[in-house]
C-alpha positions as CSV (number, residue, x, y, z in Angstrom):
1,L,-10.7,-34.2,-2.0
2,T,-11.3,-30.8,-3.6
3,G,-11.0,-32.4,-7.1
4,A,-13.4,-35.2,-6.1
5,A,-15.9,-32.6,-4.7
6,V,-15.8,-30.5,-7.8
7,F,-16.1,-33.5,-10.1
8,S,-19.0,-34.8,-8.1
9,A,-20.8,-31.4,-8.2
10,V,-20.5,-31.3,-12.0
11,I,-21.7,-34.9,-12.3
12,V,-24.7,-34.2,-10.0
13,L,-25.6,-31.1,-12.0
14,Q,-25.5,-33.1,-15.3
15,F,-27.7,-35.8,-13.8
16,L,-30.2,-33.2,-12.6
17,C,-30.3,-31.6,-16.0
18,W,-30.9,-34.9,-17.7
19,K,-33.7,-35.7,-15.2
20,I,-35.4,-32.3,-15.8
21,V,-35.0,-32.5,-19.6
22,Y,-35.4,-36.2,-20.3
23,G,-37.1,-37.6,-17.2
24,S,-34.2,-39.9,-16.4
25,F,-30.9,-39.4,-14.5
26,V,-28.9,-41.2,-17.1
27,V,-29.3,-40.7,-20.8
28,Y,-27.7,-42.6,-23.6
29,S,-27.8,-40.3,-26.6
30,Y,-26.2,-42.7,-29.1
31,Q,-29.2,-45.1,-29.2
32,G,-29.2,-47.1,-32.5
33,E,-25.7,-46.0,-33.5
34,M,-23.1,-48.7,-34.1
35,F,-19.4,-49.5,-34.3
36,Y,-18.1,-51.6,-37.2
37,W,-15.2,-53.1,-35.4
38,T,-14.3,-55.5,-38.3
39,N,-14.6,-52.8,-41.0
40,P,-13.1,-49.5,-39.7
41,Q,-12.7,-46.7,-42.2
42,L,-9.1,-46.0,-41.3
43,Y,-8.1,-44.3,-44.5
44,D,-11.2,-42.2,-44.7
45,V,-11.1,-41.0,-41.1
46,L,-7.6,-39.7,-41.7
47,F,-7.5,-38.7,-45.4
48,S,-11.0,-38.2,-46.7
49,S,-12.2,-34.8,-47.9
50,F,-15.3,-35.6,-45.8
51,H,-13.8,-34.5,-42.5
52,G,-10.7,-36.6,-42.6
53,L,-8.3,-35.5,-39.9
54,F,-5.2,-34.9,-42.2
55,F,-7.3,-33.4,-45.0
56,W,-8.9,-30.8,-42.8
57,H,-6.0,-30.3,-40.4
58,P,-2.8,-31.3,-42.3
59,I,-0.5,-30.1,-39.5
60,Y,-1.6,-33.2,-37.6
61,L,0.2,-35.3,-40.2
62,V,3.4,-33.5,-39.4
63,G,2.8,-33.9,-35.7
64,F,2.0,-37.6,-36.0
65,L,5.1,-38.2,-38.0
66,G,7.2,-36.4,-35.4
67,F,5.3,-38.3,-32.7
68,G,6.3,-41.6,-34.4
69,I,9.9,-40.6,-34.5
70,W,9.7,-39.4,-30.8
71,L,8.2,-42.8,-29.8
72,I,11.1,-44.7,-31.4
73,T,13.7,-42.5,-29.7
74,E,11.9,-42.3,-26.3
75,W,11.0,-45.9,-25.9
76,R,9.6,-45.4,-22.3
77,L,6.5,-46.8,-20.8
78,E,4.7,-43.4,-20.9
79,A,5.5,-42.9,-24.5
80,Q,4.3,-46.4,-25.4
81,C,1.0,-45.9,-23.5
82,L,0.4,-42.6,-25.3
83,G,1.2,-44.3,-28.6
84,I,-1.2,-47.1,-27.9
85,S,-4.0,-44.8,-26.8
86,T,-3.5,-42.7,-29.9
87,L,-3.8,-45.7,-32.2
88,L,-6.9,-46.8,-30.2
89,T,-8.4,-43.4,-30.7
90,I,-7.9,-43.6,-34.4
91,Y,-9.3,-47.2,-34.6
92,I,-12.4,-46.4,-32.5
93,N,-13.2,-43.2,-34.5
94,A,-12.7,-45.1,-37.7
95,A,-15.0,-48.0,-36.5
96,W,-17.9,-45.7,-35.6
97,Y,-20.7,-45.8,-38.2
98,C,-20.5,-42.0,-38.5
99,W,-16.7,-41.8,-38.9
100,W,-17.0,-38.3,-40.4
101,F,-18.7,-37.1,-37.2
102,G,-21.5,-35.2,-38.7
103,A,-21.7,-31.6,-40.1
104,S,-19.1,-30.0,-37.9
105,F,-15.8,-28.3,-38.8
106,G,-13.0,-30.7,-39.1
107,S,-12.7,-33.8,-37.1
108,R,-13.8,-33.0,-33.5
109,A,-13.4,-36.6,-32.4
110,F,-9.7,-36.3,-32.5
111,E,-9.3,-33.6,-29.9
112,S,-7.5,-36.1,-27.7
113,A,-5.0,-36.6,-30.5
114,S,-3.8,-33.1,-30.1
115,V,-1.4,-34.0,-27.3
116,P,0.6,-36.6,-29.3
117,A,0.5,-34.3,-32.3
118,F,1.9,-31.4,-30.3
119,I,4.6,-33.6,-28.8
120,G,5.6,-34.7,-32.3
121,F,5.5,-31.2,-33.7
122,C,7.6,-29.9,-30.8
123,F,10.1,-32.8,-31.3
124,I,10.6,-31.8,-34.9
125,M,10.8,-28.1,-34.0
126,L,13.6,-28.9,-31.5
127,A,15.4,-30.9,-34.1
128,M,15.2,-27.9,-36.4
129,K,16.3,-25.4,-33.8
130,G,19.3,-23.3,-34.8
131,K,19.7,-24.9,-38.1
132,N,19.9,-22.7,-41.2
133,S,19.8,-25.5,-43.6
134,L,17.7,-26.1,-46.7
135,L,15.8,-28.8,-44.8
136,S,14.9,-26.4,-42.1
137,Y,13.7,-23.8,-44.7
138,C,11.6,-26.5,-46.4
139,F,10.1,-27.6,-43.1
140,W,9.0,-24.1,-42.1
141,S,7.7,-23.4,-45.6
142,L,5.7,-26.6,-45.5
143,I,4.3,-25.6,-42.1
144,G,3.3,-22.2,-43.6
145,V,1.5,-23.9,-46.5
146,L,-0.3,-26.3,-44.1
147,L,-1.4,-23.4,-41.8
148,F,-2.7,-21.5,-44.8
149,W,-4.6,-24.6,-46.0
150,N,-6.3,-25.0,-42.6
151,F,-7.0,-21.3,-42.2
152,N,-8.5,-21.2,-45.7
153,I,-10.8,-24.1,-45.0
154,M,-11.8,-22.6,-41.7
155,C,-12.6,-19.2,-43.3
156,C,-14.6,-20.9,-46.0
157,A,-16.6,-22.9,-43.4
158,I,-17.3,-19.8,-41.4
159,K,-18.5,-18.0,-44.6
160,G,-20.7,-21.0,-45.4
161,V,-18.9,-21.7,-48.7
162,L,-17.9,-25.2,-47.7
163,P,-20.6,-27.9,-47.3
164,L,-20.0,-29.4,-43.9
165,D,-22.6,-32.1,-44.4
166,R,-20.9,-33.7,-47.4
167,P,-17.4,-34.3,-48.8
168,L,-15.5,-31.5,-50.4
169,S,-15.0,-31.6,-54.1
């Protein structure tokens, strides 16, 4: 009941703000924007230098690979549902006409993909735990490089060096 009350209060406040600003209790801000369900930009939404998820945040690639392995090993209903919802998120984002999601840093539309990426990353970390092998060393070196890549892109975006409204070259 408390959760429902808080949720209702937030929704009522949002409706009131829309009424005051736009003159209507409900506003659809995506008027005229489309989804191209038969032509999703799957490669671009993931790998493009124009806000592709793995280009701007390459650690997600490691997380998704680990998530895929985790899905295979933990073939439970919860894991399958999370896998399907992650694939649907990728497909829906790729089908939107503005698959690059405007002039923002990175790929903000994939915030819900953080959970499966974290699960996958943790799965790999647990597999590497306590191992002093060449594979473990290579893995952590790769993670360091990917973190540096992401940090560098972020710093360049903050300084205004990167064009957020067009692909990187």
